[in-house]
PAFI-196367 format. One line per 4 residues: number of its first residue (from 1); their letters; for each residue x, y negated, z negated of N, C-alpha, C. Coordinates in pm, whole numbers, always signed. Example, Ala and Ser with C-alpha at 12.3 -4.5 7.8 and 13.67 -1.06 7.14 Angstrom:
<rs>
1) AS) +1319/+569/-780/+1230/+450/-780/+1320/+330/-780  +1285/+225/-708/+1367/+106/-714/+1290/-3/-787 .
</rs>
This chain:
<rs>
1) XXXX) -113/+6883/+6586/-82/+7023/+6575/+27/+7061/+6685  +110/+7145/+6661/+212/+7207/+6755/+121/+7292/+6864  +170/+7314/+6987/+91/+7385/+7078/+105/+7529/+7045  -18/+7597/+7076/-17/+7746/+7071/+39/+7832/+7175 .
5) XXXX) +138/+7909/+7146/+176/+8005/+7263/+101/+8118/+7267  +11/+8131/+7372/-90/+8243/+7370/-21/+8381/+7438  +86/+8327/+7542/+180/+8444/+7613/+305/+8401/+7636  +401/+8474/+7628/+542/+8457/+7645/+604/+8583/+7709 .
9) XXXX) +661/+8611/+7811/+752/+8697/+7860/+850/+8649/+7952  +967/+8662/+7915/+1080/+8615/+8009/+1068/+8473/+8039  +1060/+8427/+8146/+1034/+8293/+8199/+892/+8229/+8216  +800/+8320/+8167/+658/+8274/+8184/+590/+8245/+8037 .
13) XXXX) +537/+8144/+8035/+456/+8090/+7911/+336/+8053/+7951  +249/+8079/+7840/+108/+8021/+7849/+71/+7951/+7705  +61/+7807/+7715/+19/+7739/+7601/-98/+7662/+7601  -174/+7672/+7474/-281/+7583/+7435/-234/+7465/+7363 .
17) XXXX) -262/+7333/+7435/-269/+7211/+7358/-386/+7181/+7264  -375/+7196/+7137/-482/+7217/+7066/-556/+7094/+7038  -650/+7068/+7113/-759/+6972/+7080/-731/+6819/+7039  -664/+6750/+7140/-627/+6612/+7111/-735/+6514/+7110 .
21) XXXX) -854/+6559/+7125/-991/+6466/+7152/-1059/+6475/+7010  -1086/+6363/+6958/-1182/+6358/+6841/-1291/+6246/+6857  -1347/+6236/+6748/-1461/+6139/+6755/-1596/+6165/+6834  -1629/+6078/+6907/-1740/+6111/+6992/-1746/+6195/+7109 .
25) XXXX) -1601/+6216/+7145/-1587/+6303/+7277/-1608/+6429/+7235  -1636/+6527/+7349/-1655/+6661/+7330/-1520/+6713/+7327  -1517/+6835/+7234/-1391/+6898/+7219/-1339/+6962/+7337  -1224/+6950/+7395/-1177/+7010/+7502/-1053/+7059/+7486 .
29) XXXX) -1004/+7189/+7544/-860/+7238/+7538/-803/+7207/+7672  -661/+7172/+7663/-574/+7169/+7785/-488/+7285/+7759  -472/+7342/+7873/-385/+7489/+7893/-282/+7435/+7996  -160/+7505/+7962/-37/+7477/+8042/+33/+7606/+8078 .
33) XXXX) +44/+7633/+8208/+119/+7753/+8242/+254/+7702/+8292  +360/+7758/+8250/+500/+7746/+8281/+559/+7878/+8334  +630/+7853/+8450/+685/+7961/+8515/+844/+7920/+8570  +943/+7981/+8518/+1053/+7935/+8553/+1091/+7765/+8539 .
37) XXXX) +1102/+7709/+8668/+1103/+7564/+8642/+986/+7462/+8689  +887/+7543/+8705/+760/+7477/+8737/+664/+7490/+8617  +553/+7405/+8633/+444/+7401/+8520/+326/+7367/+8593  +209/+7403/+8548/+67/+7382/+8581/-35/+7320/+8458 .
41) XXXX) -75/+7208/+8464/-168/+7168/+8359/-299/+7182/+8398  -376/+7230/+8323/-519/+7289/+8361/-617/+7176/+8295  -702/+7122/+8390/-803/+7009/+8319/-749/+6926/+8220  -661/+6843/+8287/-587/+6746/+8187/-662/+6653/+8082 .
45) XXXX) -787/+6610/+8129/-858/+6528/+8015/-898/+6385/+8061  -925/+6327/+7950/-979/+6200/+7970/-869/+6093/+7917  -905/+5982/+7897/-796/+5871/+7853/-757/+5873/+7728  -850/+5905/+7624/-822/+5938/+7504/-724/+6041/+7463 .
49) XXXX) -705/+6148/+7547/-611/+6240/+7512/-485/+6225/+7608  -479/+6129/+7667/-376/+6135/+7785/-229/+6111/+7721  -216/+6024/+7625/-102/+5975/+7572/-22/+6102/+7474  -122/+6160/+7393/-65/+6263/+7308/-45/+6396/+7412 .
53) XXXX) -116/+6429/+7494/-111/+6539/+7577/+13/+6516/+7666  +49/+6391/+7732/+167/+6359/+7787/+297/+6392/+7707  +282/+6329/+7584/+417/+6339/+7501/+429/+6492/+7445  +332/+6562/+7437/+338/+6710/+7426/+411/+6795/+7518 .
57) XXXX) +343/+6769/+7622/+410/+6821/+7748/+560/+6810/+7779  +600/+6666/+7772/+727/+6618/+7796/+804/+6696/+7688  +776/+6726/+7576/+859/+6783/+7458/+841/+6945/+7495  +771/+7000/+7565/+764/+7140/+7594/+847/+7162/+7703 .
61) XXXX) +845/+7069/+7795/+917/+7094/+7935/+1047/+7030/+7938  +1086/+6961/+7843/+1232/+6876/+7837/+1343/+6971/+7882  +1387/+6926/+8003/+1513/+6985/+8040/+1510/+7134/+8091  +1375/+7188/+8090/+1359/+7336/+8141/+1249/+7350/+8241 .
65) XXXX) +1163/+7280/+8260/+1085/+7280/+8375/+1014/+7153/+8390  +944/+7147/+8527/+877/+7011/+8558/+738/+7029/+8573  +635/+6933/+8549/+513/+6959/+8572/+487/+6924/+8732  +456/+7044/+8816/+434/+7023/+8944/+313/+7031/+8987 .
69) XXXX) +214/+7077/+8907/+71/+7098/+8939/-24/+7069/+8843  -123/+6976/+8883/-242/+6949/+8797/-362/+7027/+8854  -438/+7109/+8766/-578/+7170/+8832/-676/+7072/+8742  -791/+7077/+8857/-911/+7021/+8791/-1017/+7089/+8847 .
73) XXXX) -1090/+7169/+8729/-1193/+7281/+8776/-1316/+7211/+8853  -1353/+7081/+8797/-1462/+7035/+8862/-1447/+6877/+8839  -1573/+6780/+8822/-1570/+6642/+8843/-1581/+6587/+8713  -1610/+6645/+8619/-1639/+6599/+8467/-1523/+6497/+8408 .
77) XXXX) -1553/+6384/+8356/-1469/+6306/+8271/-1371/+6358/+8203  -1423/+6459/+8110/-1357/+6534/+8007/-1228/+6610/+8082  -1250/+6634/+8213/-1152/+6682/+8285/-1045/+6598/+8364  -1106/+6480/+8431/-1016/+6423/+8526/-1021/+6268/+8514 .
81) XXXX) -1063/+6229/+8421/-1095/+6068/+8386/-930/+6007/+8394  -828/+6082/+8336/-712/+6021/+8326/-605/+6069/+8443  -682/+6120/+8544/-606/+6162/+8651/-490/+6057/+8712  -527/+5946/+8718/-424/+5843/+8782/-312/+5829/+8684 .
85) XXXX) -321/+5847/+8552/-213/+5828/+8469/-105/+5947/+8505  -152/+6051/+8516/-95/+6180/+8536/-14/+6159/+8674  -81/+6117/+8785/-17/+6106/+8916/+84/+6005/+8911  +61/+5894/+8862/+148/+5758/+8848/+287/+5815/+8770 .
89) XXXX) +280/+5896/+8676/+378/+5908/+8597/+460/+6040/+8601  +418/+6155/+8701/+474/+6265/+8725/+452/+6264/+8893  +533/+6361/+8944/+523/+6387/+9098/+438/+6502/+9118  +358/+6548/+9036/+268/+6672/+9045/+162/+6642/+9142 .
93) XXXX) +111/+6757/+9220/+22/+6731/+9288/-123/+6782/+9214  -235/+6740/+9257/-375/+6744/+9180/-461/+6843/+9271  -489/+6965/+9230/-584/+7053/+9303/-720/+7032/+9251  -805/+6998/+9348/-929/+6946/+9295/-1036/+7007/+9416 .
97) XXXX) -1138/+7079/+9364/-1247/+7118/+9460/-1261/+7010/+9578  -1270/+7070/+9691/-1311/+6989/+9801/-1421/+6900/+9782  -1540/+6944/+9731/-1667/+6875/+9722/-1645/+6750/+9643  -1531/+6749/+9563/-1521/+6635/+9454/-1398/+6537/+9474 .
101) XXXX) -1327/+6576/+9575/-1182/+6504/+9582/-1209/+6361/+9631  -1316/+6317/+9693/-1351/+6167/+9730/-1417/+6102/+9613  -1465/+6189/+9524/-1550/+6121/+9399/-1448/+6100/+9285  -1376/+6171/+9249/-1282/+6150/+9128/-1201/+6050/+9155 .
105) XXXX) -1179/+5976/+9281/-1088/+5861/+9297/-1162/+5749/+9228  -1297/+5751/+9199/-1375/+5658/+9151/-1330/+5640/+8994  -1252/+5717/+8931/-1182/+5707/+8802/-1056/+5620/+8821  -1035/+5566/+8927/-920/+5465/+8937/-788/+5512/+8993 .
109) XXXX) -810/+5615/+9076/-687/+5659/+9148/-603/+5575/+9234  -495/+5519/+9203/-420/+5432/+9296/-390/+5504/+9431  -405/+5411/+9551/-386/+5448/+9677/-242/+5514/+9689  -154/+5463/+9611/-8/+5504/+9610/+19/+5644/+9588 .
113) XXXX) -74/+5701/+9489/-77/+5850/+9474/-177/+5931/+9517  -265/+5882/+9602/-389/+5934/+9667/-331/+6059/+9738  -233/+6059/+9807/-184/+6153/+9904/-127/+6270/+9836  -138/+6288/+9700/-99/+6408/+9623/-227/+6477/+9552 .
117) XXXX) -340/+6431/+9608/-458/+6505/+9574/-489/+6588/+9690  -510/+6733/+9647/-483/+6835/+9749/-627/+6908/+9730  -729/+6902/+9831/-871/+6954/+9806/-855/+7101/+9827  -927/+7164/+9741/-950/+7320/+9747/-1078/+7356/+9811 .
121) XXXX) -1075/+7429/+9916/-1191/+7469/+9997/-1263/+7575/+9910  -1378/+7602/+9934/-1475/+7697/+9878/-1429/+7830/+9841  -1359/+7879/+9930/-1305/+8026/+9899/-1174/+8036/+9815  -1121/+7910/+9765/-1001/+7913/+9673/-895/+7927/+9742 .
125) XXXX) -785/+7930/+9670/-646/+7939/+9725/-551/+7993/+9623  -434/+8024/+9674/-310/+8063/+9562/-221/+7951/+9556  -160/+7942/+9434/-79/+7818/+9426/+69/+7877/+9353  +176/+7827/+9420/+303/+7890/+9386/+375/+7813/+9263 .
129) XXXX) +390/+7879/+9171/+483/+7825/+9043/+614/+7878/+9035  +709/+7836/+9112/+846/+7867/+9124/+850/+8027/+9127  +771/+8064/+9218/+789/+8212/+9258/+678/+8285/+9220  +577/+8249/+9120/+463/+8312/+9048/+339/+8259/+9119 .
133) XXXX) +259/+8345/+9179/+137/+8280/+9242/+26/+8301/+9132  -50/+8186/+9125/-176/+8206/+9038/-283/+8160/+9129  -403/+8221/+9101/-525/+8221/+9188/-620/+8112/+9141  -653/+8029/+9241/-772/+7947/+9212/-908/+8014/+9283 .
137) XXXX) -990/+8056/+9168/-1088/+8170/+9230/-1234/+8066/+9214  -1330/+8104/+9314/-1441/+8046/+9303/-1527/+8080/+9181  -1600/+7967/+9121/-1691/+7981/+9017/-1806/+7857/+9036  -1851/+7872/+9178/-1934/+7770/+9201/-2061/+7768/+9127 .
141) XXXX) -2116/+7661/+9088/-2251/+7654/+9002/-2230/+7684/+8871  -2096/+7699/+8800/-2078/+7739/+8683/-1995/+7656/+8605  -2033/+7520/+8598/-2159/+7451/+8601/-2192/+7375/+8728  -2065/+7331/+8784/-2073/+7253/+8887/-2076/+7319/+9027 .
145) XXXX) -2153/+7234/+9129/-2173/+7297/+9255/-2026/+7338/+9334  -1925/+7239/+9298/-1788/+7276/+9341/-1699/+7291/+9204  -1668/+7418/+9190/-1614/+7468/+9065/-1516/+7571/+9068  -1401/+7568/+9013/-1290/+7686/+9034/-1237/+7725/+8888 .
149) XXXX) -1184/+7847/+8877/-1112/+7884/+8770/-966/+7941/+8808  -887/+7956/+8708/-743/+7979/+8729/-727/+8134/+8670  -679/+8226/+8780/-624/+8355/+8712/-493/+8350/+8740  -427/+8404/+8625/-280/+8416/+8613/-246/+8551/+8605 .
153) XXXX) -195/+8616/+8706/-173/+8762/+8690/-62/+8831/+8615  +31/+8715/+8567/+149/+8775/+8502/+71/+8783/+8354  +39/+8671/+8283/-37/+8671/+8157/-168/+8764/+8153  -212/+8772/+8281/-364/+8840/+8293/-452/+8763/+8196 .
157) XXXX) -430/+8631/+8212/-531/+8530/+8149/-647/+8482/+8271  -760/+8478/+8229/-843/+8397/+8332/-882/+8283/+8263  -859/+8171/+8297/-903/+8026/+8252/-1047/+7999/+8309  -1150/+7989/+8245/-1284/+8006/+8292/-1357/+7853/+8285 .
161) XXXX) -1270/+7753/+8244/-1341/+7620/+8234/-1478/+7610/+8132  -1576/+7574/+8205/-1692/+7559/+8088/-1776/+7691/+8079  -1727/+7795/+8159/-1799/+7926/+8135/-1720/+7987/+8028  -1796/+8031/+7910/-1768/+8059/+7777/-1732/+7958/+7708 .
165) XXXX) -1776/+7834/+7724/-1741/+7732/+7621/-1820/+7758/+7498  -1784/+7705/+7396/-1846/+7716/+7266/-1821/+7591/+7176  -1920/+7562/+7088/-1889/+7444/+7019/-1925/+7454/+6880  -1838/+7420/+6795/-1888/+7374/+6647/-1821/+7487/+6566 .
169) XXXX) -1752/+7605/+6619/-1677/+7683/+6535/-1552/+7666/+6478  -1495/+7698/+6375/-1363/+7653/+6316/-1257/+7762/+6342  -1249/+7854/+6458/-1161/+7949/+6486/-1118/+7930/+6623  -1016/+7972/+6661/-958/+7981/+6816/-983/+8109/+6876 .
173) XXXX) -994/+8229/+6814/-1014/+8347/+6874/-1144/+8425/+6814  -1216/+8454/+6917/-1333/+8538/+6900/-1310/+8672/+6835  -1363/+8708/+6703/-1336/+8835/+6645/-1457/+8912/+6656  -1574/+8846/+6624/-1720/+8892/+6616/-1800/+8824/+6725 .
177) XXXX) -1819/+8921/+6836/-1891/+8855/+6960/-2023/+8809/+6915  -2108/+8909/+6859/-2244/+8874/+6807/-2250/+8760/+6747  -2166/+8720/+6649/-2166/+8608/+6543/-2129/+8493/+6633  -2055/+8508/+6732/-2018/+8388/+6828/-2119/+8343/+6905 .
181) XXXX) -2218/+8416/+6944/-2307/+8370/+7021/-2378/+8257/+6994  -2422/+8216/+6874/-2485/+8102/+6848/-2408/+7985/+6876  -2262/+7989/+6905/-2193/+7875/+6928/-2180/+7845/+7083  -2237/+7942/+7155/-2213/+7912/+7302/-2342/+7947/+7381 .
185) XXXX) -2458/+8028/+7330/-2558/+8047/+7416/-2642/+7918/+7456  -2669/+7830/+7362/-2717/+7701/+7388/-2668/+7633/+7515  -2535/+7626/+7495/-2467/+7558/+7596/-2495/+7616/+7745  -2457/+7760/+7744/-2479/+7817/+7857/-2634/+7820/+7939 .
189) XXXX) -2728/+7835/+7864/-2852/+7832/+7888/-2883/+7686/+7964  -2829/+7581/+7912/-2840/+7439/+7950/-2767/+7388/+8066  -2637/+7439/+8048/-2530/+7382/+8138/-2493/+7470/+8276  -2537/+7597/+8262/-2500/+7667/+8383/-2639/+7684/+8474 .
193) XXXX) -2598/+7707/+8610/-2706/+7669/+8701/-2833/+7789/+8713  -2774/+7920/+8716/-2878/+8021/+8754/-2817/+8162/+8727  -2890/+8257/+8697/-2861/+8371/+8678/-2782/+8448/+8793  -2827/+8427/+8920/-2742/+8466/+9048/-2606/+8418/+9030 .
197) XXXX) -2581/+8285/+9001/-2428/+8253/+8983/-2368/+8343/+8895  -2415/+8348/+8777/-2362/+8433/+8671/-2338/+8562/+8702  -2414/+8624/+8779/-2377/+8781/+8818/-2284/+8770/+8931  -2276/+8700/+9015/-2193/+8676/+9129/-2030/+8669/+9061 .
201) XXXX) -2032/+8584/+8954/-1901/+8547/+8881/-1875/+8693/+8805  -1957/+8763/+8758/-1925/+8883/+8673/-1871/+8987/+8782  -1951/+9002/+8890/-1882/+9098/+8988/-1743/+9069/+9031  -1697/+8949/+9033/-1579/+8904/+9084/-1481/+8936/+8953 .
205) XXXX) -1521/+8896/+8844/-1434/+8913/+8726/-1422/+9048/+8707  -1493/+9157/+8722/-1466/+9293/+8718/-1362/+9337/+8800  -1333/+9279/+8888/-1233/+9301/+9001/-1072/+9277/+8941  -1080/+9195/+8841/-954/+9140/+8810/-888/+9204/+8683 .
209) XXXX) -784/+9223/+8658/-705/+9279/+8535/-700/+9167/+8440  -793/+9165/+8340/-781/+9045/+8243/-764/+9109/+8099  -677/+9023/+8038/-646/+9046/+7898/-700/+8949/+7806  -725/+8832/+7837/-766/+8713/+7784/-876/+8615/+7867 .
213) XXXX) -975/+8570/+7821/-1055/+8469/+7873/-1043/+8351/+7793  -989/+8258/+7853/-954/+8118/+7776/-1049/+7993/+7839  -1167/+7942/+7779/-1234/+7857/+7847/-1188/+7716/+7799  -1236/+7605/+7842/-1200/+7462/+7824/-1261/+7413/+7703 .
217) XXXX) -1347/+7466/+7651/-1405/+7431/+7514/-1415/+7535/+7430  -1349/+7515/+7307/-1381/+7613/+7201/-1292/+7757/+7180  -1358/+7850/+7143/-1270/+7970/+7105/-1244/+8055/+7250  -1136/+8132/+7231/-1109/+8217/+7344/-1118/+8374/+7315 .
221) XXXX) -1117/+8444/+7410/-1163/+8588/+7408/-1022/+8684/+7424  -994/+8774/+7342/-859/+8841/+7375/-889/+8982/+7354  -834/+9051/+7436/-852/+9208/+7434/-945/+9252/+7552  -906/+9363/+7599/-1018/+9430/+7721/-1148/+9444/+7663 .
225) XXXX) -1181/+9487/+7551/-1302/+9513/+7494/-1379/+9362/+7482  -1323/+9289/+7415/-1383/+9153/+7421/-1405/+9067/+7539  -1306/+9100/+7652/-1330/+9061/+7779/-1450/+9117/+7841  -1471/+9261/+7825/-1589/+9317/+7880/-1717/+9278/+7824 .
229) XXXX) -1706/+9247/+7699/-1836/+9206/+7610/-1884/+9090/+7676  -1795/+8992/+7714/-1809/+8852/+7758/-1858/+8893/+7896  -1815/+8956/+7963/-1849/+8945/+8117/-1996/+9007/+8130  -2024/+9141/+8056/-2141/+9200/+8057/-2264/+9097/+8005 .
233) XXXX) -2212/+8999/+7899/-2304/+8905/+7845/-2333/+8805/+7957  -2247/+8758/+8019/-2267/+8656/+8135/-2372/+8737/+8236  -2360/+8840/+8261/-2423/+8890/+8394/-2549/+8934/+8368  -2612/+8952/+8230/-2724/+8962/+8207/-2824/+8822/+8149 .
237) XXXX) -2738/+8718/+8142/-2809/+8586/+8081/-2887/+8515/+8174  -3013/+8492/+8137/-3091/+8393/+8208/-3054/+8257/+8172  -3011/+8172/+8258/-2978/+8048/+8243/-3042/+7942/+8337  -3021/+7801/+8307/-3058/+7705/+8405/-3198/+7716/+8459 .
241) XXXX) -3218/+7728/+8584/-3349/+7729/+8651/-3415/+7859/+8632  -3357/+7963/+8599/-3412/+8091/+8534/-3469/+8099/+8400  -3430/+7992/+8334/-3455/+8002/+8183/-3545/+7870/+8166  -3501/+7757/+8199/-3589/+7627/+8179/-3682/+7602/+8266 .
245) XXXX) -3788/+7649/+8256/-3888/+7654/+8385/-3987/+7538/+8366  -3989/+7434/+8285/-4077/+7328/+8267/-4009/+7193/+8255  -3895/+7204/+8342/-3811/+7070/+8352/-3893/+6950/+8423  -3952/+6991/+8527/-4016/+6892/+8609/-4149/+6848/+8590 .
249) XXXX) -4152/+6757/+8498/-4273/+6715/+8452/-4275/+6556/+8439  -4388/+6500/+8464/-4381/+6342/+8426/-4368/+6336/+8252  -4278/+6221/+8221/-4279/+6201/+8065/-4407/+6149/+8022  -4414/+6188/+7881/-4545/+6119/+7802/-4522/+5993/+7779 .
253) XX) -4613/+5908/+7798/-4601/+5771/+7755/-4605/+5745/+7605  -4545/+5653/+7532/-4588/+5613/+7418/-4523/+5699/+7304 .
</rs>
């Protein structure tokens, strides 16, 4: 399927590469931000999607822009298993949470490209894309202990990684929030760490000017009313250690 352009204004574009993963692998979105002659690929994915994603991005950028940044929100294989391929075939830098920068090299990162892995400290940072600064903002414990999201102030899109993830629906945009809950509530209850992290994130998100929330898995949230519904839902949801209270027990024999 061709990429979905979710924002375009002047020399700034935001594109969704529509689900190159199939079979046993969990569905995952790859997002691309292009500004002027620079581009950032978000959570580039595993080995199964690398060839198709690389070909698609080459087609999008050919003669107009260069892939300068790779963003990896955390350490999961659906995000960074193919990192070495991207580093070996492009000149891009890889922005990785500092907690995981020495772990992701176990996916086979060659020493010749290791100097282009740039750890992001807990407070986050700003990344320049040919004159446009995008923010890497803290989202720790949602679900990883070292976790970041990307805020693009031009498109006003917040890329939330696993927060907001949904599985099993057949649409790209959430139109009915209540009907959508069955596709994401179970995931959040199990994969997010604690309500304190959810509330902390919601407090930060409410300070941002957001038109869209785009997770790494599943459907996206468009429009300020839908964004508000999602943030409010996150703030009140008991997850992880606040919800799963009987995890620490000896298994039953037989």
